[in-house]
N, C-alpha and C positions, 0 to 999 in steps of 0.2 A: 080092434087092433090085430087080433089073430088073423082075420081075413085079409088084412093088409100086409101080413108077414112080420108083424112086430110082436115081441113078447109083451104081455100085460104086466106092467109094473105100477106101483103106487104113484111115482112122479108122472108117468104118462097119463094115468087115469086122472090125476089132479089137474094137469095142464089141459086136457080135453074138457074136463068139467068146467074149469074157469072160462075157457073160450066159448063153451056152450052157453054160459050165463052172461058173458061179457065179450061179445064179438068186437073186433077192431081194437084189440088191446095190444099195447107194446109188450115186448119181452120183459121189461122191468116190472110193468104192472102185473103180468102173469106171474112172475117170480114172487112178488109180494103176496099175491093171493094164494099161491101154492104153499108158501111158507106158513101162512096163517092156517092152512089145512093140515100140513104134514110136519111142521116144525122146521128143522134145519135142512134146507135144500139150497145148494149153491146156485148162483146165477148162471154159471157155466152149464150146470146140469139141466137147467131149464132151457137154455139155448140149444143144448144137444137134443133134448126131447122135441123141441119145436122143429129143428132141422130134420130129425128122423120122421116126424109126422108130416112135414111138407113133402119130403122125398117119397113117403108112402101114399101121398094123396089124401091124407086125413085132414090136413090143415092147409089153408091158402095164406101166402104172405103177400101183402100189398105194400107199396112204397110211394105214398103221395109225395109230390115234390116238397122238399123243405121239412119233412117230418120223419120221425123214426118209423121203421117198418112196423106194420100192424098185422095181426094174425086173426084168422077167423076159421070156423069149421064149415062154412058154407062153400063146398068145393064142387058140387055136382052140376054146376051150370056156368055160364059165362056172363055173370052179372057184373055190374059196375058199381062205382061209389060216388057219393057226394060228400064234400068236405067243407066244413065251415072255416072261412078265412080268419075269423076272429078267435074262436076257441078250439078249433081242430076237431070238433065233433064229426064223426063219420057215420054214414048210413048206407045201406045197400040200395041200389037202383037196378031194377030189372031191365033187361035189354029192350030196346025200342022195337026191334025187329026180331021175330021169333025164329031165328036161325043162327047157326054158329059158323063163322064169327059174326058178330053183330054188325060190323062195318066192313065194307069192301074197299080196300085201298085202290087208288087210281093206277098205281104201279107198284108191284111187289119186289122189283129188282131181282126176280128169280126165286125169291123165297116162297115156300109153301106155307101159307098163313093158316094157323089153326085156332088162333085166339086173338081177340081184340080187347085191350084194356083201356077204359075211358074213365077219367076222373072229372066229375063236374065240381066246380068251385062256386061257393056262394056264402050266404049267411044263414045260420040255423034259426029256427023260430025263437029260441031262448035269447040269442044275441039281438035279433031284430026287436023283440019286446023290450030288451034292456037298452036299446038305442046304441048298441056297440057296433053294429054292422054298417056304419055309414061309409060313404065313398072314400073318405080320407083314410079311415082305418084299413080298408081293403087295399088301397094303394100302398100304404106303409107295409102291410104284410107281403104284398107282391114284391116290393123292394127288398125286404129281408130275405125272401125266398130266392130272389135273383142273386143276392150276395152269397148265399149258401152254395149256389151252383156255379159261381164264377171260378173257373179253374186257372185264371191268369195268375202267374206267380207275381208277388209284390216286387216292386222295383226299389 
């Protein structure tokens, strides 16, 4: 933390400890775990710690479509993620090509690209074994995600 320009505090240590043990956690899950370690810590304090750690490059925030933001401490590379459509389980996926960014867009529109973020969607082994990840449940989840992202105002 000091090397990243942050003061070392108990909440920051607890947040980084939780994320080290449970990558791809939501802020709410981190807050619950931090409270079990430290006692009374506000959810806002955890959000503030997460934001400071993201800004300092100690934590990465990812936002798969249709789910809450997830946080992890794996920040030193340009890896991607795979997300289960049934239960939301998330895992790291290393880049297919060993260069940064992993993908080269056909047209950048003048942007200087320094990172590519890819989310693979599928069904995790646990859901497959339980028969949860059938085609109909995946279609239903896609429909729910589409509704969450529909910004058309109701009439």
